[in-house]
C-alpha positions as CSV (number, residue, x, y, z in Angstrom):
1,X,-49.6,-7.6,-37.4
2,X,-46.4,-8.3,-39.6
3,X,-46.7,-4.7,-40.6
4,X,-47.3,-3.1,-37.2
5,X,-44.1,-5.3,-36.3
6,X,-42.4,-3.7,-39.4
7,X,-43.1,-0.2,-38.6
8,X,-42.0,-0.5,-34.9
9,X,-38.4,-1.3,-36.2
10,X,-37.8,1.2,-38.4
11,X,-38.7,3.3,-36.0
12,X,-36.4,2.1,-33.4
13,X,-33.9,1.9,-36.1
14,X,-34.1,5.4,-36.8
15,X,-33.9,6.9,-33.2
16,X,-31.1,4.4,-32.6
17,X,-29.1,6.0,-35.3
18,X,-30.4,9.8,-34.3
19,X,-27.6,10.9,-33.0
20,X,-27.7,14.5,-30.0
21,X,-26.9,17.0,-32.4
22,X,-23.5,19.4,-30.6
23,X,-22.8,22.5,-31.3
24,X,-19.6,23.9,-32.1
25,X,-19.4,26.0,-29.1
26,X,-19.9,22.6,-27.1
27,X,-17.5,21.1,-28.7
28,X,-14.8,23.7,-27.9
29,X,-15.5,24.2,-24.4
30,X,-15.5,20.7,-23.9
31,X,-12.0,20.5,-25.8
32,X,-10.4,23.1,-23.3
33,X,-12.6,21.6,-20.4
34,X,-10.5,18.2,-21.6
35,X,-7.3,19.8,-21.7
36,X,-7.7,21.7,-18.9
37,X,-8.5,18.6,-17.0
38,X,-5.6,16.2,-18.6
39,X,-2.4,19.0,-17.7
40,X,-4.3,19.1,-14.4
41,X,-3.8,15.1,-13.9
42,X,-0.5,15.9,-15.2
43,X,1.0,18.3,-12.5
44,X,-0.3,16.1,-10.0
45,X,0.5,12.7,-10.8
46,X,4.1,13.1,-12.8
47,X,5.6,14.3,-9.1
48,X,4.2,11.8,-7.2
49,X,5.8,8.9,-9.6
50,X,9.5,10.8,-9.3
51,X,8.6,11.1,-5.6
52,X,7.8,7.0,-5.4
53,X,10.6,6.6,-8.6
54,X,13.5,8.7,-6.1
55,X,12.7,7.2,-3.0
56,X,14.3,3.3,-4.4
57,X,17.8,5.4,-5.4
58,X,20.1,6.5,-3.8
59,X,21.7,9.8,-3.6
60,X,24.3,9.9,-6.1
61,X,21.9,8.3,-8.4
62,X,19.1,11.5,-7.6
63,X,21.7,13.8,-8.7
64,X,23.1,12.1,-11.1
65,X,19.9,11.5,-13.2
66,X,16.7,12.3,-11.3
67,X,14.1,11.5,-13.8
68,X,15.8,7.8,-14.7
69,X,14.8,4.7,-13.0
70,X,17.2,3.5,-9.9
71,X,19.4,0.9,-11.5
72,X,18.9,-0.7,-8.6
73,X,16.1,-0.7,-6.6
74,X,17.5,0.2,-3.2
75,X,13.9,-1.5,-0.7
76,X,16.2,-0.5,2.1
77,X,15.5,3.2,2.3
78,X,12.6,2.5,3.4
79,X,14.0,0.5,6.0
80,X,16.3,3.2,7.0
81,X,13.2,6.3,7.0
82,X,11.0,4.0,9.2
83,X,14.1,3.2,12.1
84,X,17.0,5.7,11.6
85,X,15.2,8.4,11.3
86,X,12.2,8.2,13.7
87,X,10.0,8.0,11.2
88,X,8.1,4.5,12.3
89,X,7.6,6.0,16.6
90,X,6.3,9.2,14.5
91,X,3.9,7.4,12.4
92,X,2.6,5.5,15.5
93,X,1.9,8.7,17.3
94,X,0.5,10.2,14.4
95,X,-1.9,7.2,13.6
96,X,-3.0,7.7,17.6
97,X,-3.3,11.5,17.9
98,X,-5.1,12.1,14.3
99,X,-7.8,8.5,15.2
100,X,-8.1,10.1,18.5
101,X,-9.0,13.3,17.3
102,X,-11.2,12.3,14.3
103,X,-13.4,10.4,16.5
104,X,-13.8,13.3,18.9
105,X,-14.4,15.8,16.5
106,X,-16.4,13.5,14.4
107,X,-18.7,12.9,17.4
108,X,-19.1,15.3,19.7
109,X,-19.2,18.0,15.5
110,X,-22.3,16.0,14.5
111,X,-24.3,16.2,17.6
112,X,-23.6,20.0,18.1
113,X,-24.1,20.2,14.2
114,X,-27.3,18.1,14.4
115,X,-28.4,20.2,17.7
116,X,-28.0,24.2,16.1
117,X,-29.7,22.8,12.8
118,X,-32.9,20.9,14.8
119,X,-33.9,23.3,17.4
120,X,-34.2,27.0,18.4
121,X,-33.3,28.2,21.7
122,X,-31.6,32.1,22.7
123,X,-28.0,31.7,22.2
124,X,-28.5,29.1,18.9
125,X,-27.0,31.7,16.4
126,X,-24.7,33.3,18.1
127,X,-23.3,29.6,18.9
128,X,-23.7,29.0,14.7
129,X,-21.6,32.7,13.6
130,X,-18.8,32.0,16.5
131,X,-18.1,28.3,14.7
132,X,-18.2,30.7,11.7
133,X,-15.5,32.8,13.2
134,X,-13.8,30.0,14.2
135,X,-13.2,29.7,10.1
136,X,-11.5,32.6,10.0
137,X,-9.3,33.1,12.4
138,X,-5.5,32.2,11.2
139,X,-4.4,29.5,12.7
140,X,-0.9,31.4,13.5
141,X,-2.4,33.6,16.1
142,X,-4.0,31.2,17.5
143,X,-0.3,29.8,19.2
144,X,0.4,32.1,22.0
145,X,-2.4,31.4,24.1
146,X,-2.8,28.1,22.9
147,X,0.8,27.5,24.1
148,X,-0.3,29.2,27.3
149,X,-3.1,27.3,28.0
150,X,-1.6,23.7,27.8
151,X,1.4,24.8,29.5
152,X,-0.8,25.6,32.4
153,X,-2.6,22.5,32.2
154,X,0.3,20.2,32.2
155,X,-0.4,19.3,28.6
156,X,2.5,21.4,26.6
157,X,4.6,18.7,24.5
158,X,2.3,15.4,25.1
159,X,0.5,13.4,22.9
160,X,-3.2,14.7,25.2
161,X,-2.7,18.1,24.4
162,X,-2.4,18.3,21.0
163,X,-5.2,15.7,20.3
164,X,-7.5,18.3,22.7
165,X,-5.3,21.2,20.0
166,X,-6.3,19.2,16.6
167,X,-10.2,18.6,17.7
168,X,-10.4,22.8,18.4
169,X,-9.0,22.6,15.3
170,X,-11.5,20.6,13.2
171,X,-14.2,21.5,15.1
172,X,-15.5,24.8,13.6
173,X,-15.1,23.2,8.9
174,X,-16.5,20.2,10.8
175,X,-19.7,22.2,12.1
176,X,-20.2,24.2,9.3
177,X,-19.9,21.2,7.0
178,X,-22.2,19.4,9.0
179,X,-24.9,21.7,9.4
180,X,-26.2,22.2,6.2
181,X,-26.3,18.4,6.2
182,X,-28.2,17.8,9.2
183,X,-30.9,20.9,8.1
184,X,-31.6,19.0,4.6
185,X,-32.8,15.8,6.5
186,X,-35.8,15.2,6.7
187,X,-36.7,16.3,10.6
188,X,-40.6,14.1,9.9
189,X,-38.7,11.0,10.6
190,X,-37.5,11.9,14.2
191,X,-40.8,13.0,14.9
192,X,-41.9,9.5,13.9
193,X,-39.7,8.0,16.0
194,X,-40.3,10.6,18.6
195,X,-44.1,9.1,18.6
196,X,-42.6,5.5,19.0
197,X,-41.1,6.3,21.7
198,X,-37.7,6.9,20.8
199,X,-35.6,9.1,22.6
200,X,-33.5,12.1,21.8
201,X,-30.2,10.3,21.6
202,X,-31.9,7.5,20.1
203,X,-33.4,9.3,17.8
204,X,-30.1,11.0,17.2
205,X,-27.8,7.8,17.3
206,X,-29.8,5.0,15.7
207,X,-31.9,7.4,13.1
208,X,-30.3,11.1,11.8
209,X,-26.9,9.7,12.1
210,X,-27.1,6.5,9.4
211,X,-29.0,9.1,7.9
212,X,-26.1,11.5,7.6
213,X,-23.7,8.8,6.2
214,X,-22.5,10.5,3.1
215,X,-21.6,13.9,5.0
216,X,-19.8,12.4,7.7
217,X,-17.6,10.1,5.5
218,X,-17.1,13.3,3.8
219,X,-16.0,15.3,6.6
220,X,-14.4,12.5,8.2
221,X,-11.6,12.3,4.7
222,X,-10.9,16.4,4.6
223,X,-10.6,16.1,8.2
224,X,-8.1,13.0,8.2
225,X,-6.3,15.5,5.3
226,X,-6.0,18.1,7.8
227,X,-5.0,17.3,10.9
228,X,-2.8,14.3,9.2
229,X,-0.1,17.4,7.0
230,X,-0.6,19.5,10.1
231,X,2.8,20.8,11.1
232,X,2.0,23.8,12.5
233,X,0.2,23.4,15.5
234,X,2.7,20.5,16.1
235,X,6.0,22.2,15.5
236,X,5.2,25.2,18.2
237,X,2.8,22.6,20.5
238,X,4.7,19.2,20.6
239,X,8.2,20.3,20.3
240,X,9.6,19.8,24.0
241,X,9.7,15.8,24.1
242,X,11.3,14.5,20.8
243,X,9.2,11.2,21.6
244,X,6.1,12.1,21.0
245,X,7.0,14.1,18.0
246,X,4.6,13.6,15.1
247,X,5.1,12.0,11.8
248,X,4.8,15.6,10.1
249,X,7.7,16.8,12.7
250,X,9.7,14.1,11.8
251,X,10.0,14.3,8.4
252,X,10.7,18.4,9.2
253,X,13.1,17.7,10.5
254,X,14.6,14.6,8.6
255,X,14.9,16.9,5.6
256,X,16.3,19.7,7.9
257,X,19.5,17.4,8.8
258,X,22.7,19.3,7.9
259,X,23.3,20.0,4.4
260,X,24.2,17.9,1.5
261,X,24.6,15.2,4.0
262,X,21.2,14.0,3.6
263,X,20.0,10.7,2.7
264,X,18.1,12.0,0.0
265,X,16.7,8.5,0.0
266,X,15.4,7.4,2.2
267,X,13.4,11.4,2.7
268,X,11.7,10.2,-0.5
269,X,11.0,7.1,1.2
270,X,10.0,9.1,4.3
271,X,7.4,11.0,2.2
272,X,5.9,8.4,0.3
273,X,5.5,6.5,3.5
274,X,3.0,10.1,4.9
275,X,1.2,9.9,1.4
276,X,0.6,6.9,1.5
277,X,-2.0,6.4,3.8
278,X,-4.2,9.6,3.0
279,X,-4.3,7.5,-0.4
280,X,-5.5,4.2,1.6
281,X,-8.4,6.5,3.3
282,X,-9.4,8.4,0.2
283,X,-10.0,4.9,-2.3
284,X,-12.1,3.4,0.6
285,X,-14.1,6.6,1.5
286,X,-14.0,7.4,-2.2
287,X,-18.0,6.1,-3.0
288,X,-19.1,8.1,0.1
289,X,-17.8,10.9,-1.0
290,X,-19.0,10.5,-4.6
291,X,-22.8,9.8,-2.7
292,X,-22.4,13.0,-0.6
293,X,-21.4,15.3,-3.3
294,X,-24.3,14.1,-6.0
295,X,-26.5,13.8,-2.9
296,X,-26.0,17.1,-1.9
297,X,-26.1,18.2,-6.1
298,X,-29.7,16.8,-6.0
299,X,-30.7,17.8,-3.1
């Protein structure tokens, strides 16, 4: 018995000491990829850190020593950016517009993608191809027709009009993304729910939609980033009433003030205010996004 235990222990020690062999090519590829990732991280992180640091400086400090730490941390830059430049009111407008647009586009997009993925009917393929065509249509070509449509509806320069445009802008991508996700889900579960007496609405909202939660989180993050940073549609369709400006409009107007009279400390503070919500949303939904990617790779 003691001899058997000794031999098993020796085998375990030998397995523990045995290391997987890595070829020279694997080491080179690993080193090059890690080097590229480090360089890319530096390119992304350093400008962000410089912006945050400059948001606590005065304009004279920024021009005199742009890469030095501020001598005095001017937290009042954020207060001036929030009040004097109109960033505060525009921030609230952006929250309303992007929040309502995101809820509508996720609801309509998930329903449309589920129907196209689950049911086959005459014209379903044409609808799906029309959604794909919407992804290839440049935004600037749609500005003039959208301007005329909103003007005829009396929604030009209003927040509801901008919400409708944002929903129409994000709907094709949402349907395209969720179509493949719903297509990969086992519809036998939906059939089992139907046998238990659940209708189509109950099956969708209580069975299939919770199963698609990782995909919904992923597309919600991507839509939020795209709509939050949307500038062209907002400037073209929402410029008639300054009180209805969204954050991207207010930031562009603030940055375009006369020449060197711009308060660059407050400007960088406004940029930080614009970026922070996107980072917060990504940090909150990061786990769902990673789960969606890993689930897609396993399938």
